[in-house]
C-alpha positions, -999 to 999 in steps of 0.1 A, spaced: -523 -6 426 -537 29 426 -570 17 411 -573 -10 438 -561 13 466 -536 -13 479 -500 -11 487 -471 -26 469 -467 -50 498 -502 -62 496 -499 -69 459 -466 -88 467 -484 -108 493 -512 -117 469 -487 -127 442 -467 -149 466 -497 -165 482 -490 -150 516 -526 -136 515 -555 -135 492 -576 -105 480 -610 -99 493 -638 -109 469 -644 -72 461 -607 -66 453 -605 -99 433 -634 -87 410 -617 -53 405 -583 -69 398 -598 -94 373 -616 -65 356 -584 -45 354 -565 -75 339 -593 -84 316 -596 -119 331 -622 -139 350 -619 -141 388 -613 -178 385 -582 -171 365 -566 -153 394 -566 -186 416 -546 -216 411 -564 -249 411 
């Protein structure tokens, strides 16, 4: 969270689908996790 500069609440909202990260944050998150941005989203 520190690397993304987001709160725990924001991360929770992303993981539960209440909100989605901006494109910039999605790319940073994918990079931190070692995955592609596509992998962050359900199809």
